[in-house]
N, C-alpha and C positions, 0 to 999 in steps of 0.2 A: 397518562404518560406512556409513551411507547417503550417496549422492552429493549429494542435495538434501534440504533441509528445507523443508516448507511449513507455514506458521503461519496459523491462523484465530483472531482474537479474537471472542468471542461474549458476548452478554448478551440473554437473552430472544429467542433467534434461532430458535426452534422452527419458525416458519412460512417461513423463507427458506433454511434450511440444506440442504434436499434438493438444490437445484441446485448449490451449492458442493461438497458431498460427492460427488454423482453425477458431476460433471466430473472429480474426482480419481480416481474408480474407473474412468473411461474413458480415463485417460492411456495413451498408447502407450509411455511410459517409466515403469518401476515401481521403480527403485532410489531410493526416497525415504522419508522418515518424515513423519508428520503430527502436528503439535502443536496442540492446541486449548487456548486460555487463556480460561477462562470467568469472568465477574465475578459468580459466584453467582446464576445465572439463577433466576427464580421460576417459569418455565414448565417445559416438558419438554425443554429444549435438551439436557441431559446424557443423558437417556434416548434421545433421537433419535440422538445421536452414538454411543452404546453399541450401538444396534441395527445400526449399519453396521460394527462392528469385525470380525465374521466375514468380511465381504466384503473388507475391507482385508487381513486375515490371509491369505485365499486368494490375494491378489495379492502377498503377501510384504512388505506395508507395515506397519510398526510405528506404532501410534497411542498418543499420550500425552495424557491429559486432566488439566488442572490447573484446579480451580474454587476461587477464593478472591477476596476483595475486592481491587479495584484502584483506581487513580486515573484511570481512563479508558482509551480505546482504545489510546493510544500507550504507556501504562504496560503494558498487556496485551501489546502487540507487543514491548516491550523484554524482558518476562519470557520470551516465546517465543524470542527471539533468544538469551537467556542459556542456554536449555536445548538449543539446536540443536546437532546433531552433524554436519550435512551441510557440504560445502565451499561450497555455494551455497544462499542462503536467499531464499525467496519468501514474500510475505504476500498472502493472499486473504481479503477480508472475507466475513462470513457472508451477504451478499446479492449477492456477485459470483461469477463462475465463470471458470475457465480453459478455453481451447480444448483439444480432446482431445490435440493434439500439442504443447502449450505447453512441458511439461518437456523433451521430446525436443529441441525447437527451441533452447531456451536452453542445454541441456547440450552440444549439438552446437557451438554458438557458443563456449561456455566452453572446450571442449577442441579447438578448431580449430588450435592451435599458434601462433596470432597474438595471441590474447587473453591479457593478463597476469592469471593466475589469482589473484595476490595483491593486485591493485590495480584491479579492474574491477567495474562494475555493468552488467548486461545488461538491455535493455528492448526492447519491441516496440510493436505497434499495439494501441490500445484501442478496442473497440466499446462505445459508450454507449447505454444503453436508458432509455426514459422511457415510463411507462404501457404497458408490454408491447410497445413498438415500438422499432425502431432509431432513435435520435435523431441520432447522427452517429458518424463513425469518426475517431479522433484519432491523428495521427501527428506528435507534437511531439518532435523530437529534440534532441540536445545543443546545436545552434545556437540553440534557442529558450529556453534556460534563463534568459536575462536578460529575456525578454519574457513568459513564460507558465509556469504550473504544468505540470510534466511528469506523464505518466500513471503514477503510482506503482503502480497495481494490476498493471502489467506488469513491474515491476522485480524482478530477482533479483540479490542482492548477495553478493559473495564474503565468506565468514565473516571472513576476515582484514581486510577493510575495516572491519567493525564493531569488530573487536578493536583496530585502529589508531586509528579516529576516533570511536568511541562510537556509540551508537544514537540514539534520538529524544529531543529536548530537551523535557521535560514542561512547561517554561514557555511553549512555543508551543502554544496550545490547539487551533487549527484546522488549520494547515498545517505541522505538525512534519515531515511527509514531504518537503515542498518544502524546508524548512530543512535537513534532513538531506542531501538531494541536493546543494544548493548548497554546504554545508559541505564535503562530500567532494570535489566538483569544485574548490573553491577550494584544496584541499590536494593536487591533482594526480591524483585518482582518475579513471580513464578510463570514459567512457560508450560502451558497445558496443551497436549496434542489430541486431536481427534483423528481417527484412522480412516478418513475418507477424503476424496478429492473435494476441496472447497471452492477453488477458483481456477479459471482458465486465463492464462497470461499470454498475450501476443507479443512476441519479440519486437523491440523497437523502443521508442520513447527516449527520455533524457539519459538513461543509463547505458546508451548504446556505444558511446565513444570509449574505445579501449583505454586511452591515456587518461581521460577524465575519471573514468571508473576506478582505475587502479590508483590514481593519485589520492582519491578519497578513501579507497579501501585500505591502503597501507597506513594512511594517517589515522584512521579509526582503529585499526589493529594495534597501532602503537599507543594511541590515547588510552585504550582500555587494558594495556599490558599483555596483549596476545603475542607481540613480538618485541624483542629487545631494542635498545637504542642503536646498537651496532647493526642489527638486521634491518632496521628501518632505514638507516643511512645507505646500506647496500641496495635495498629495493629502490630507493629514490634515485640513486646513481644509475642503476640499470634502466629504470624507466626513462630517465633523462637521455641516456644513451640510445635507447630504442626510438625515442621521439626524434632525435637528431638523425639517426639512420633512415627513418621513415621520411623525414623532410628531404634528405638528399636523394632518396629513391624517386620521390615525386618530381623533383627537378629534372631528373634524367629520364 
């Protein structure tokens, strides 16, 4: 059985997959399996993935490809989690990529004798890219959970945590990853940090819409008690007002 499972959800990802896959092939830790959940891509995503299979096999890594309709990226992630055999599960999107020592760093932390293997999520530092350049480096740890979205691209979650607390809530359209982390922490799951860059995140994707993002964000903040009922009503009103102003500006 592999120690780690890495999951990549894809849909028409032919042009961005090289970096994601190339980073996995350069990992200093090779006891992992790779699961790709594809939403029936219309380009050559599947062919591209298949072209890398011999390189993964040479590294001793098993690749599993599932291509079928899904209900979006979080549904694809949930499918991948259901297939996972590793003790520790990481998710890297098809336009993001891990640092070469990412898997080694998280496995070292996971097996340090101090981390609760049945009740932990391990995360690290995220490097953010925009227009081909480094935009910022994000180090938002456990103490920021009530104030900011955490860098999900760096998270590796113990399989037993998913088994105990479920995976991503598909009713949360944009920030189901933040909702999942908050849900787990509210139930006593431990967040364990590694002090290295784990993942490179390219700005874009489903969380890019300002209004959709903050609609989910405030809802989750309220759901887990980070903001009061009054503050939540205020934020919803302000968001609605901004949306209306934005709509009027576009017309003019």
